[in-house]
Structures are given as structure tokens and as C-alpha cells.
C-alpha positions in Angstrom: 0.0 0.0 0.0 1.2 3.5 -0.6 -0.1 7.0 -0.4 0.6 10.5 0.8 2.1 10.4 4.3 2.9 6.7 4.7 1.4 5.7 8.1 3.3 2.5 8.7 6.0 0.8 6.7 6.3 -2.2 9.1 5.1 -5.1 6.9 3.7 -3.1 4.0 4.4 -3.8 0.4 6.3 -0.8 -0.7 8.5 0.2 -3.5 12.3 0.2 -3.6 14.5 2.9 -4.9 17.4 4.9 -3.6 19.7 7.8 -4.5 23.0 6.6 -5.9 23.9 3.5 -8.0 26.0 0.7 -6.7 26.0 -2.7 -8.4 25.9 -5.8 -6.2 27.9 -9.0 -6.8 25.8 -12.1 -7.6 26.1 -14.9 -5.1 27.4 -18.2 -6.3 25.2 -21.2 -6.3 22.9 -23.4 -8.5 19.2 -23.5 -8.5 16.4 -21.0 -9.0 17.1 -17.5 -7.6 15.8 -14.0 -7.2 17.4 -10.6 -7.5 16.9 -8.7 -4.2 17.1 -5.0 -4.9 17.4 -2.6 -1.9 16.6 1.1 -2.0 16.3 4.0 0.4 12.8 5.1 1.2 12.1 8.0 -1.1 11.1 11.5 -0.1 7.8 12.1 1.6 4.9 12.2 -0.8 6.7 10.3 -3.6 6.5 6.7 -2.4 3.3 6.1 -4.2 4.7 7.3 -7.5 7.1 4.4 -7.5 4.6 1.6 -7.0 3.5 1.2 -10.6 7.1 1.7 -11.9 8.4 -1.2 -9.8 5.4 -3.4 -10.5 5.8 -2.9 -14.2 9.3 -4.3 -13.9 8.1 -7.4 -12.0 8.9 -6.4 -8.4 7.4 -8.8 -5.8 7.5 -9.6 -2.1 8.3 -6.0 -1.1 9.4 -5.5 2.5 11.1 -3.1 4.8 14.8 -3.9 5.7 15.0 -4.3 9.5 18.0 -2.0 9.7 18.1 1.3 8.0 15.5 3.3 6.1 15.5 1.0 3.1 13.0 -1.2 1.2 13.8 -4.5 -0.5 12.0 -6.0 -3.5 12.5 -9.3 -5.3 12.7 -9.8 -9.0 12.9 -13.0 -11.0 16.5 -13.6 -11.9 17.8 -12.3 -15.2 20.8 -13.1 -17.3 21.8 -9.5 -16.9 21.1 -8.0 -13.5 22.8 -4.8 -14.5 20.3 -4.3 -17.3 17.5 -4.6 -14.8 19.1 -2.0 -12.5 19.4 0.4 -15.4 15.7 -0.1 -16.3 14.7 0.5 -12.7 16.9 3.6 -12.5 15.2 5.0 -15.6 11.7 4.1 -14.2 12.6 6.0 -11.0 13.8 9.1 -12.8 10.5 9.1 -14.8 8.3 8.6 -11.8 10.0 10.7 -9.1 12.3 13.7 -8.4 15.3 11.4 -7.9 17.8 12.1 -10.6 20.6 9.7 -9.6 18.9 6.7 -8.1 21.1 4.3 -6.0 20.1 0.6 -6.2 21.9 -2.2 -4.5 21.2 -5.8 -5.5 22.2 -9.4 -4.6 21.3 -12.8 -5.8 19.2 -14.8 -3.3 18.5 -18.5 -3.7 14.8 -19.3 -3.9 15.2 -22.0 -1.2 16.4 -19.3 1.2 13.5 -17.1 0.3 11.0 -19.9 0.8 12.5 -20.5 4.3 12.1 -16.8 5.1 8.5 -16.6 3.8 7.7 -19.7 5.8 9.0 -18.1 9.0 6.9 -15.0 8.3 3.7 -16.9 7.7 2.0 -17.6 11.1 -1.2 -19.1 12.3 -3.6 -16.2 13.0 -7.1 -15.5 14.2 -8.4 -12.6 12.1 -11.9 -12.5 13.7 -14.2 -14.9 15.5 -15.0 -16.5 12.2 -11.8 -16.4 10.1 -8.4 -18.1 10.8 -5.2 -18.3 8.7 -3.4 -21.6 8.8 0.1 -22.0 7.1 0.3 -25.1 4.9 3.0 -26.7 7.1 1.4 -25.6 10.4 1.6 -28.2 13.2 -1.5 -29.4 15.0 -2.7 -27.0 17.8 -1.7 -27.7 21.3 -3.7 -25.1 23.3 -7.3 -24.6 22.5 -9.2 -21.2 22.5 -6.2 -18.9 22.8 -4.6 -16.3 20.6 -2.0 -13.6 21.2 -1.6 -10.0 20.1 -2.1 -9.0 16.5 -4.1 -12.2 15.8 -1.3 -14.8 16.3 -3.1 -18.2 16.6 -2.4 -20.8 19.2 -5.4 -23.1 18.3 -7.5 -24.4 15.5 -10.7 -22.6 16.8 -14.0 -22.5 14.9 -15.1 -20.8 11.7 -13.4 -20.5 8.3 -9.8 -21.7 7.9 -7.8 -20.1 5.1 -4.8 -22.3 4.3 -1.8 -20.5 2.7 1.5 -21.6 1.3 4.5 -19.3 2.1 5.4 -17.2 -0.9 6.3 -13.8 -2.3 2.8 -12.3 -2.5 1.2 -9.7 -0.3 -1.7 -11.0 1.8 -0.7 -13.2 4.7 -2.8 -11.5 7.4 0.2 -9.8 8.9 -0.7 -6.3 7.6 -3.7 -4.4 8.9 -5.1 -3.7 5.4 -5.6 -7.4 4.8 -7.1 -8.0 8.2 -9.5 -5.1 7.8 -10.8 -6.4 4.5 -11.3 -9.9 5.9 -13.4 -8.6 8.8 -15.6 -6.5 6.5 -16.0 -9.4 4.1 -17.8 -11.4 6.8 -20.8 -9.0 6.6 -20.6 -8.4 2.8 -20.5 -11.8 1.1 -23.8 -13.5 0.4 -24.2 -17.2 -0.5 -24.1 -18.1 -4.2 -22.9 -14.6 -5.1 -20.2 -13.5 -7.6 -17.1 -11.6 -6.4 -14.2 -9.8 -8.1 -10.9 -9.4 -6.2 -8.6 -6.8 -7.8 -4.9 -7.2 -7.0 -5.3 -10.6 -5.3 -1.7 -11.1 -4.2 -1.7 -14.4 -2.3 -5.4 -14.9 -3.1 -6.4 -14.5 0.5 -9.4 -12.3 0.0 -10.7 -14.4 -3.0 -10.3 -17.5 -0.9 -12.1 -15.9 2.0 -15.0 -14.8 -0.2 -15.4 -18.4 -1.5 -15.3 -19.9 2.0 -17.9 -17.3 3.1 -20.3 -18.6 0.4 -19.5 -16.9 -2.9 -20.2 -19.2 -5.8 -17.9 -17.6 -8.3 -14.8 -15.5 -7.6 -12.5 -13.9 -10.2 -9.1 -12.7 -8.9 -6.9 -10.4 -10.9 -3.1 -10.3 -10.4 -0.5 -8.7 -12.7 2.7 -10.3 -11.4 3.0 -13.8 -13.0 4.7 -15.4 -10.0 2.2 -13.9 -7.6 -0.6 -15.1 -9.7 0.9 -18.6 -9.7 1.2 -18.4 -5.9 -2.5 -17.4 -5.7 -3.4 -20.4 -7.8 -1.4 -22.7 -5.5 -3.3 -21.3 -2.5 -6.6 -21.8 -4.3 -5.7 -25.5 -4.9 -4.6 -25.8 -1.3 -8.1 -24.7 -0.2 -9.7 -27.0 -2.8 -11.5 -24.1 -4.4 -10.4 -24.6 -8.0 -14.0 -24.9 -9.2 -15.0 -21.6 -7.7 -12.0 -19.2 -8.0 -10.4 -18.2 -11.3 -7.1 -16.3 -11.0 -6.3 -14.1 -14.1 -2.8 -12.9 -14.8 -3.4 -9.3 -15.8 -2.8 -5.9 -14.4 -5.9 -4.2 -13.3 -6.9 -1.4 -15.7 -10.1 0.2 -17.0 -9.7 -1.9 -20.2 -9.2 -5.1 -18.3 -12.2 -4.5 -16.0 -14.4 -3.5 -18.9 -14.2 -7.1 -20.2 -15.2 -8.7 -16.9 -18.3 -9.1 -14.8 -20.8 -8.1 -13.8 -20.5 -9.1 -10.2 -22.4 -8.9 -6.9 -19.4 -7.6 -5.0 -15.7 -6.6 -5.2 -12.7 -6.2 -3.1 -9.6 -4.1 -3.8 -6.5 -3.8 -1.6 -4.6 -1.2 -3.5 -2.7 2.0 -2.9 -4.8 5.1 -3.4 -2.9 6.4 -6.5 -3.7 3.0 -8.2 -7.1 2.6 -6.7 -8.6 6.0 -7.4 -8.2 5.9 -11.2 -9.7 2.4 -11.3 -12.8 3.2 -9.2 -15.2 4.2 -12.0 -14.4 1.1 -14.0 -14.6 -1.1 -10.9 -17.9 0.2 -9.7 -19.4 -0.1 -13.2 -18.8 -3.9 -13.0 -20.9 -4.2 -9.8 -24.7 -4.8 -10.1 -27.1 -2.4 -8.5 -27.5 -3.4 -4.8 -24.0 -4.9 -4.8 -21.1 -4.1 -2.5 -17.5 -3.0 -2.7 -14.8 -3.3 0.0 -11.9 -0.9 -0.4 -8.8 -1.2 1.7 -5.1 -0.2 1.5 -6.2 3.4 2.3 -4.2 5.4 4.8 -6.4 7.2 7.3 -5.4 10.6 5.9 -6.8 9.6 2.4 -10.3 8.6 3.8 -12.1 11.8 3.0 -10.6 12.0 -0.5 -11.9 8.5 -1.2 -15.3 9.3 0.2 -15.6 12.3 -2.0 -14.7 10.3 -5.1 -17.1 7.4 -4.4 -20.0 9.7 -3.6 -20.3 10.5 -7.4 -20.3 6.7 -8.2 -23.5 5.8 -6.4 -21.6 4.1 -3.6 -22.8 4.6 0.0 -20.7 3.8 3.1 -22.2 0.9 4.9 -19.4 0.2 7.3 -15.8 1.0 8.0 -12.9 -0.3 10.1 -9.6 1.1 11.3 -6.3 -0.4 12.5 -3.1 1.4 13.1 -2.8 4.1 10.4 -5.1 2.3 8.0 -8.7 2.5 7.0 -11.1 0.2 5.0 -14.7 0.8 3.9 -17.6 -1.4 3.0 -19.8 0.3 0.4 -23.2 -0.5 -1.2 -24.1 0.5 -4.7 -27.5 2.1 -5.2 -29.7 1.4 -8.2 
């Protein structure tokens, strides 16, 4: 998520780019690998301008580096990492005020990343009715208990969303995902159709199907993220009800889809706002839309925009510096 005045970079998917260029040296070793590119957090108000630039180059699994004001993103390995760095530098110059971007990269074995992603994926209780269970999670040992931030210590009751560790956003660690999941519980109706824009791990699409949606279409532009979402759909045995499309969300893409009874979008405001007219147009009268990924400071701007689209606020939720809204579409 990104926007003016970033409220919390803790576990957010952000964009990487810095102010001077230093090539890294690739690590030796066989097997599949990724290029990890680290960049200093850009000036205030410009982070969101980098989101589309990085995504267009295939950046995935974005995270904050624990030490230092830097962000790291992962790119599928290329024969020429230097060429990728030059492409990213050009994209930064075009999108931001940075004139001499500094990017540092290294080769990371996919096996090492899988281990890291597995450590980050935890059992969590999102609400009284939704749980997240890692694919390799051991059996629970202590019933009816959970810690801060939703960390799960038991199997509990309700819907269980099973997830493989992977590079995609949407593991329940970030407030924007949790807010959307909680709002989905009141929105999804049995046998309905749902669109999930920017599906990431597929977590919201999977939740919608578990909550009763008959047909869910999930859109994800990054090929590896889309493949990860499909693996999670298979893990939850929902192949017959969820279709994952590899496509970047755009007005042209959305115009060829639907209509739907409801939709979810966990996107940065600079990406979400231009898509809203096309997204709302694909929702039937009386349907619903859940919008998350919105910093609290962007709430009023979003409400002003949706008021012209026949959307009315039905419910809202906040956590940390983030806000999410559940809207109904009038006839």
C-alpha cells in the first residue's frame, strides 16, 4: 500500500528505490534464484509514484529492511542484472524527483526465500469467524487462545484459510488485509459472484469463496504472484469456484469482466482512485465494494470520489494508520 504520508512501513508492500547506484555482486550457487534490490525510502509524498514503476518491472515480495530506512523487493533472476538495474533507475527518474537513483542488488536462492517466507507466515485468528493456517502448520496444542495481532495458538472455529509461504502480499500480517477480511464477513452472500482486484496471495478471494461466494474472479498482474495465488486456491480445494487471471488491473481489463455482486480491492490510493469508475461499473445495483489499503489521511478524499459513483458507506474499520470501507451500490 502506498499514499501521501505513509502511516506505517512495518510489513507493507512498498516500492524500492534509492539515490545513488552501486552494483551488487551475484552470489554463487545453483538452482532458481531471485534478485533482491534494496533502496532507500524516497522523499515524503513520492513513495506512491514508485509503485507502478516497480510493479511494471516485476517487483514482488516487497518488505522493509529491518536495519536502515531501506526497502527491499525481489525480481525473478535475469541473465543481466545490470540491465534490470538500469531499467529500474530509468523508471525511478521518470516517476520521481530522484535524478541519480542508487540501487543495491544481490542474488538470493529461492530456497532461502522460501524459508524466510515460511518463517513470516504464522497461524492467526483474524476474527471470531476467520483463521489463517500455514500449509505446514503443526496441530494446535492449546485450545481457545490467541495472542496480540491475531497470532493463533489453536484451531478454533469458523473459516480456515490455508496458505503456502510465498512472495505475494496478503498473509494476514498487515492491517489492510485483516480489515478487508473482517468486512468481508458481513458483505459476502451465499451463491454470489465476487471480483478481487490485486489478489496477491489470493487470501481475499479464498475468504470470499469460504464465506459462500459461488464464483470469484481474482486479478493479479505479477505472474509469480498469480501462480502463488493459484497454488493457494488449490490448497483450499476451491479450483471450481475461483479463477485467477494474470493481468494488471486497468479500466480496459475491467471492462471485459463481470458483472459481479461484489468486489474487493486492496490497492494504494494512487492506483485505486483511477480504477474506481471502472470497478464500480462492473458491480450490479445493490451490490457491494470493499476498499482497503487506504491510509487514514486519504479517507475523506476517497469518500468524496465514491459519492459520485452511487456508492454509500455501509461500514468501516480502522487499525493502526489504515482504513477500510464497505460500500453499497444504489440502483
